[in-house]
LOLO-358359 format. One line per field, with one value per residue: chain; x, y, z of N, C-alpha, C, O in turn. Coordinates in pm, whole numbers, padded with zeros to 5 digits, always signed. Example, Ala and Ser with C-alpha at 12.3 -4.5 7.8 and 13.67 -1.06 7.14 Angstrom:
2
pakol: [A,A]
n.east: [+01319,+01285]
n.north: [-00569,-00225]
n.up: [+00780,+00708]
ca.east: [+01230,+01367]
ca.north: [-00450,-00106]
ca.up: [+00780,+00714]
c.east: [+01320,+01290]
c.north: [-00330,+00003]
c.up: [+00780,+00787]
o.east: [+01424,+01341]
o.north: [-00332,+00114]
o.up: [+00846,+00804]
This chain:
142
pakol: [A,A,A,A,A,A,A,A,A,A,A,A,A,A,A,A,A,A,A,A,A,A,A,A,A,A,A,A,A,A,A,A,A,A,A,A,A,A,A,A,A,A,A,A,A,A,A,A,A,A,A,A,A,A,A,A,A,A,A,A,A,A,A,A,A,A,A,A,A,A,A,A,A,A,A,A,A,A,A,A,A,A,A,A,A,A,A,A,A,A,A,A,A,A,A,A,A,A,A,A,A,A,A,A,A,A,A,A,A,A,A,A,A,A,A,A,A,A,A,A,A,A,A,A,A,A,A,A,A,A,A,A,A,A,A,A,A,A,A,A,A,A]
n.east: [+01413,+01250,+00963,+00621,+00316,-00036,-00309,-00481,-00319,+00022,+00312,+00615,+00841,+01011,+01402,+01571,+01259,+01076,+00891,+00627,+00582,+00612,+00380,+00215,+00203,+00108,-00223,-00243,-00416,-00229,-00228,-00096,+00195,+00482,+00695,+00895,+00933,+00860,+00653,+00471,+00216,+00170,+00196,+00148,+00006,+00242,+00212,+00480,+00756,+01006,+01137,+01445,+01519,+01568,+01632,+01594,+01353,+01086,+00843,+00733,+00703,+00499,+00552,+00541,+00444,+00516,+00676,+00638,+00730,+00998,+01124,+01278,+01200,+01378,+01342,+01058,+00789,+00439,+00169,-00033,-00292,-00448,-00590,-00669,-00983,-01154,-00892,-01028,-01245,-01115,-00963,-01191,-01384,-01142,-01161,-01394,-01410,-01188,-01104,-01114,-00848,-00636,-00699,-00489,-00191,+00144,+00281,+00157,+00119,+00339,+00455,+00269,+00267,+00502,+00385,+00202,+00006,-00121,-00316,-00467,-00372,-00463,-00741,-00672,-00621,-00832,-01058,-00966,-00970,-01209,-01351,-01202,-01378,-01599,-01596,-01553,-01747,-01950,-02073,-02192,-01989,-01875]
n.north: [-00326,-00545,-00683,-00637,-00880,-00840,-00873,-00777,-00553,-00511,-00427,-00172,-00125,+00090,+00233,+00124,+00134,-00115,-00380,-00298,-00017,+00057,-00126,+00052,+00297,+00201,+00172,-00068,-00269,-00315,-00390,-00256,-00152,-00120,-00125,-00238,-00531,-00623,-00594,-00801,-00749,-00661,-00840,-01063,-01362,-01528,-01599,-01699,-01683,-01518,-01351,-01136,-01017,-00712,-00644,-00933,-01019,-00992,-01084,-01372,-01606,-01773,-02015,-01990,-01690,-01336,-01069,-00759,-00496,-00519,-00604,-00697,-00800,-01058,-01116,-01082,-01125,-01267,-01182,-01180,-01005,-00732,-00386,-00058,+00027,+00266,+00318,+00048,+00159,+00388,+00163,+00089,+00307,+00323,+00141,+00135,+00338,+00333,+00480,+00793,+00711,+00719,+00876,+01041,+00991,+00993,+01000,+01107,+01318,+01468,+01455,+01609,+01857,+02019,+02202,+02363,+02465,+02360,+02281,+02290,+02037,+01794,+01845,+01840,+01554,+01428,+01496,+01306,+01067,+00972,+00973,+00715,+00573,+00603,+00543,+00302,+00131,+00148,+00448,+00741,+01055,+01314]
n.up: [-00079,+00133,+00050,+00169,+00284,+00338,+00474,+00317,+00132,-00034,+00090,+00065,+00321,+00446,+00418,+00789,+00867,+01146,+01059,+01235,+01234,+00945,+00887,+01028,+00901,+00687,+00747,+00912,+01091,+01412,+01811,+01985,+02264,+02418,+02159,+02200,+02256,+02471,+02601,+02415,+02285,+01990,+01842,+01578,+01357,+01134,+00826,+00527,+00570,+00648,+00984,+01104,+01431,+01638,+01829,+02062,+02197,+02501,+02582,+02509,+02212,+01935,+01713,+01480,+01552,+01549,+01690,+01529,+01626,+01655,+01514,+01149,+00845,+00676,+00422,+00177,+00272,+00428,+00575,+00906,+00895,+00902,+00711,+00897,+00986,+00860,+00700,+00529,+00330,+00257,+00031,-00062,-00227,-00387,-00506,-00696,-00788,-01041,-01243,-01189,-01022,-01162,-01402,-01522,-01582,-01552,-01786,-01965,-01902,-01854,-02128,-02294,-02136,-02199,-02431,-02386,-02115,-01845,-01828,-02063,-02096,-01919,-02016,-02290,-02282,-02141,-02359,-02521,-02402,-02382,-02614,-02734,-02551,-02606,-02897,-02874,-02773,-02970,-02945,-03075,-02950,-03016]
ca.east: [+01360,+01149,+00778,+00542,+00191,-00130,-00478,-00563,-00214,+00058,+00360,+00743,+00986,+01134,+01508,+01529,+01155,+01103,+00739,+00587,+00630,+00560,+00211,+00146,+00200,-00006,-00295,-00311,-00520,-00146,-00192,+00095,+00205,+00578,+00742,+01051,+00931,+00886,+00477,+00404,+00111,+00187,+00196,+00054,+00077,+00342,+00249,+00552,+00892,+01094,+01218,+01522,+01503,+01693,+01681,+01634,+01186,+01126,+00790,+00728,+00600,+00472,+00688,+00450,+00440,+00612,+00634,+00678,+00817,+01163,+01185,+01238,+01252,+01538,+01310,+00938,+00698,+00308,+00172,-00230,-00327,-00586,-00635,-00782,-01181,-01099,-00842,-01033,-01402,-01059,-00935,-01314,-01402,-01031,-01197,-01511,-01380,-01045,-01087,-01010,-00703,-00573,-00717,-00393,-00020,+00261,+00386,+00089,+00141,+00512,+00511,+00232,+00328,+00624,+00424,+00058,-00071,-00122,-00522,-00447,-00271,-00561,-00845,-00656,-00609,-00969,-01124,-00966,-01009,-01369,-01314,-01194,-01417,-01683,-01575,-01523,-01917,-01975,-02173,-02129,-02060,-01781]
ca.north: [-00281,-00673,-00651,-00698,-00851,-00821,-01034,-00680,-00491,-00505,-00260,-00216,-00073,+00199,+00190,+00184,+00044,-00216,-00378,-00211,+00148,-00004,-00174,+00165,+00402,+00176,+00246,-00147,-00279,-00369,-00326,-00192,-00072,-00121,-00087,-00265,-00673,-00633,-00694,-00889,-00695,-00650,-01013,-01099,-01444,-01442,-01705,-01652,-01570,-01441,-01200,-01117,-00989,-00654,-00717,-01061,-01020,-01168,-01162,-01507,-01591,-01915,-02020,-01886,-01506,-01272,-00931,-00708,-00428,-00478,-00731,-00688,-00923,-01122,-01113,-01040,-01173,-01223,-01142,-01195,-00878,-00664,-00290,-00046,+00069,+00434,+00267,+00009,+00211,+00480,+00101,+00022,+00408,+00343,+00028,+00173,+00481,+00361,+00653,+00859,+00792,+00731,+00959,+01129,+00936,+01073,+01038,+01203,+01549,+01469,+01450,+01782,+02039,+02074,+02311,+02393,+02439,+02177,+02246,+02244,+01945,+01760,+01863,+01755,+01406,+01370,+01501,+01228,+00909,+00983,+00979,+00627,+00481,+00650,+00405,+00166,+00173,+00227,+00584,+00859,+01210,+01464]
ca.up: [+00086,+00191,+00057,+00286,+00230,+00423,+00368,+00183,+00109,-00025,+00093,+00066,+00401,+00334,+00497,+00859,+01008,+01128,+01000,+01320,+01146,+00782,+00894,+01091,+00796,+00587,+00790,+00889,+01222,+01514,+01847,+02056,+02320,+02386,+02065,+02224,+02200,+02655,+02591,+02269,+02216,+01872,+01792,+01479,+01258,+00959,+00709,+00490,+00537,+00755,+01000,+01220,+01533,+01579,+01938,+02109,+02273,+02636,+02539,+02420,+01996,+01946,+01587,+01330,+01558,+01546,+01713,+01457,+01727,+01690,+01391,+00960,+00712,+00579,+00270,+00164,+00424,+00406,+00761,+00898,+00925,+00845,+00727,+00954,+00811,+00747,+00495,+00405,+00260,+00139,-00050,-00161,-00299,-00531,-00660,-00751,-00934,-01089,-01335,-01088,-00990,-01251,-01579,-01619,-01620,-01520,-01892,-02013,-01893,-01924,-02271,-02354,-02100,-02350,-02548,-02345,-01940,-01729,-01784,-02142,-02090,-01937,-02077,-02501,-02242,-02121,-02508,-02563,-02378,-02357,-02708,-02722,-02419,-02647,-02968,-02825,-02710,-03066,-02949,-03148,-02869,-03108]
c.east: [+01292,+01014,+00730,+00409,+00190,-00236,-00493,-00454,-00096,+00153,+00542,+00813,+01090,+01232,+01523,+01436,+01175,+00905,+00659,+00506,+00549,+00398,+00156,+00143,+00142,-00166,-00312,-00347,-00380,-00177,-00066,+00084,+00352,+00716,+00901,+00988,+00900,+00730,+00469,+00257,+00044,+00190,+00101,+00131,+00140,+00336,+00365,+00645,+01001,+01174,+01349,+01546,+01577,+01749,+01540,+01420,+01227,+00997,+00726,+00604,+00590,+00547,+00639,+00386,+00560,+00569,+00676,+00724,+00988,+01214,+01198,+01296,+01346,+01505,+01188,+00879,+00530,+00248,+00005,-00228,-00471,-00554,-00716,-01013,-01129,-01010,-00888,-01136,-01302,-01060,-01079,-01331,-01283,-01112,-01313,-01504,-01225,-01001,-01046,-00875,-00631,-00645,-00620,-00252,+00024,+00303,+00299,+00104,+00213,+00518,+00412,+00236,+00446,+00564,+00256,+00075,-00130,-00293,-00534,-00446,-00358,-00695,-00881,-00721,-00737,-01032,-01180,-01010,-01095,-01417,-01291,-01247,-01559,-01675,-01558,-01696,-02024,-02094,-02088,-02105,-01984,-01849]
c.north: [-00432,-00576,-00700,-00717,-00887,-00914,-00940,-00588,-00555,-00408,-00323,-00159,+00015,+00163,+00204,+00115,-00084,-00262,-00347,-00039,+00106,-00047,-00019,+00283,+00312,+00172,+00031,-00126,-00351,-00348,-00280,-00113,+00008,-00086,-00149,-00397,-00746,-00718,-00851,-00874,-00665,-00783,-01082,-01216,-01431,-01584,-01728,-01585,-01599,-01347,-01231,-00971,-00880,-00588,-00813,-01043,-01100,-01162,-01361,-01512,-01702,-01932,-02015,-01714,-01480,-01136,-00793,-00536,-00479,-00618,-00614,-00842,-00923,-01126,-01054,-01229,-01114,-01255,-01150,-01076,-00805,-00532,-00242,-00069,+00151,+00368,+00183,+00121,+00356,+00335,+00071,+00179,+00407,+00258,+00058,+00261,+00526,+00420,+00791,+00865,+00747,+00733,+01004,+01040,+00989,+01147,+01091,+01353,+01609,+01567,+01599,+01888,+02091,+02199,+02408,+02344,+02297,+02147,+02201,+02104,+01778,+01712,+01820,+01551,+01347,+01362,+01318,+01044,+00936,+00934,+00792,+00453,+00493,+00526,+00308,+00093,+00172,+00304,+00709,+01010,+01283,+01404]
c.up: [+00011,+00135,+00176,+00259,+00331,+00313,+00264,+00121,+00068,-00037,+00060,+00230,+00363,+00501,+00629,+00939,+00959,+01073,+01119,+01268,+01064,+00841,+00976,+00959,+00683,+00623,+00873,+01048,+01348,+01594,+01880,+02243,+02412,+02323,+02130,+02187,+02397,+02632,+02556,+02241,+02016,+01798,+01658,+01422,+01081,+00918,+00609,+00516,+00650,+00833,+01087,+01332,+01540,+01783,+02026,+02155,+02332,+02580,+02520,+02342,+02051,+01776,+01470,+01369,+01542,+01639,+01598,+01485,+01725,+01560,+01253,+00919,+00662,+00412,+00257,+00195,+00370,+00516,+00707,+00992,+00846,+00820,+00843,+00928,+00800,+00658,+00446,+00339,+00200,+00038,-00169,-00259,-00484,-00651,-00711,-00824,-00968,-01136,-01322,-01029,-01108,-01447,-01602,-01581,-01632,-01687,-01958,-01990,-01877,-02109,-02362,-02263,-02160,-02415,-02419,-02152,-01941,-01745,-01865,-02203,-02053,-01967,-02260,-02421,-02195,-02282,-02637,-02593,-02411,-02529,-02797,-02673,-02593,-02778,-02978,-02777,-02796,-03083,-03026,-03074,-02955,-03200]
o.east: [+01278,+00977,+00778,+00348,+00274,-00249,-00511,-00508,-00081,+00141,+00587,+00913,+01192,+01201,+01491,+01466,+01224,+00817,+00559,+00394,+00427,+00307,+00035,+00041,+00133,-00241,-00433,-00326,-00422,-00212,+00039,-00002,+00355,+00815,+01007,+00977,+00912,+00699,+00463,+00187,-00063,+00182,-00006,+00254,+00111,+00416,+00344,+00652,+01051,+01260,+01360,+01583,+01675,+01844,+01426,+01377,+01304,+00997,+00637,+00488,+00636,+00597,+00701,+00324,+00664,+00452,+00781,+00748,+01071,+01313,+01154,+01376,+01407,+01581,+01182,+00900,+00493,+00273,-00057,-00185,-00556,-00470,-00802,-01105,-01031,-01043,-00854,-01063,-01356,-01143,-01081,-01286,-01301,-01129,-01340,-01576,-01160,-00883,-00982,-00807,-00514,-00646,-00614,-00242,-00001,+00335,+00355,+00100,+00220,+00558,+00456,+00212,+00473,+00636,+00256,+00124,-00162,-00367,-00588,-00493,-00339,-00749,-00981,-00801,-00754,-01054,-01261,-01044,-01084,-01515,-01355,-01220,-01590,-01741,-01549,-01706,-02142,-02185,-01971,-02180,-02070,-01845]
o.north: [-00448,-00461,-00777,-00619,-00933,-00969,-00974,-00526,-00665,-00317,-00436,-00209,+00019,+00116,+00321,+00051,-00144,-00177,-00408,+00011,+00106,+00034,+00002,+00352,+00369,+00169,+00007,-00025,-00458,-00232,-00270,-00052,+00123,-00040,-00095,-00401,-00862,-00836,-00958,-00960,-00656,-00790,-01143,-01219,-01373,-01672,-01848,-01462,-01695,-01274,-01343,-00857,-00889,-00528,-00773,-01109,-01196,-01250,-01399,-01473,-01744,-01827,-02037,-01637,-01543,-01103,-00738,-00460,-00456,-00691,-00499,-00932,-00831,-01135,-00954,-01348,-01010,-01366,-01141,-01055,-00835,-00502,-00311,-00138,+00144,+00359,+00166,+00193,+00434,+00348,+00046,+00167,+00445,+00267,-00022,+00275,+00630,+00450,+00870,+00962,+00780,+00660,+01032,+01095,+01073,+01262,+01151,+01459,+01732,+01669,+01669,+02003,+02211,+02291,+02530,+02249,+02194,+02056,+02091,+02063,+01675,+01602,+01794,+01468,+01225,+01252,+01265,+00963,+00933,+00863,+00759,+00336,+00396,+00424,+00230,-00028,+00185,+00284,+00747,+01099,+01361,+01444]
o.up: [-00110,+00160,+00258,+00216,+00408,+00203,+00147,+00030,+00122,-00118,+00041,+00179,+00294,+00610,+00651,+01040,+00862,+01058,+01083,+01279,+01084,+00818,+00969,+00955,+00575,+00526,+00881,+01116,+01392,+01573,+01815,+02306,+02456,+02380,+02098,+02065,+02437,+02640,+02616,+02187,+01956,+01676,+01669,+01417,+00976,+00952,+00591,+00503,+00709,+00783,+01137,+01304,+01466,+01832,+02046,+02061,+02319,+02494,+02597,+02357,+02157,+01734,+01366,+01295,+01527,+01658,+01631,+01391,+01812,+01544,+01246,+00944,+00608,+00316,+00328,+00169,+00315,+00561,+00601,+01105,+00762,+00905,+00898,+00883,+00725,+00539,+00329,+00271,+00122,-00051,-00289,-00373,-00600,-00773,-00800,-00923,-00955,-01121,-01391,-00997,-01090,-01546,-01721,-01471,-01719,-01717,-02049,-02053,-01874,-02165,-02454,-02300,-02162,-02453,-02404,-02091,-02000,-01707,-01861,-02309,-02118,-01955,-02327,-02464,-02205,-02333,-02712,-02679,-02534,-02548,-02897,-02699,-02663,-02762,-03073,-02755,-02764,-03164,-03029,-03115,-02997,-03316]
């Protein structure tokens, strides 16, 4: 499926999903009313790429605008759209605390879970990562 990029994020549309549905699902701030191309409320600027309308909209759109409620991208697109405030806070927290997000990779857990409980696996991985970090900064923690 196509990749949709906005000012603050990128995501893939799922099958049979309109641009508006994808923007809503990923927390973007898009106003809408009819979801059928009649009102033009969901109008956004398209910065790059091309779309195909599932039904011809009745609302007026300029050459650099689209109605995401009734179109799908032909290829990857870039839109001038921002995240809702509550989603922006969540992304900011992920950037501030990246270790919380990526402490245990699926590969590490899958590799170790064959022989040990999940709690033992997580403790071992945490200890190993702490040792590597300490050695990078020449700290003697263990």
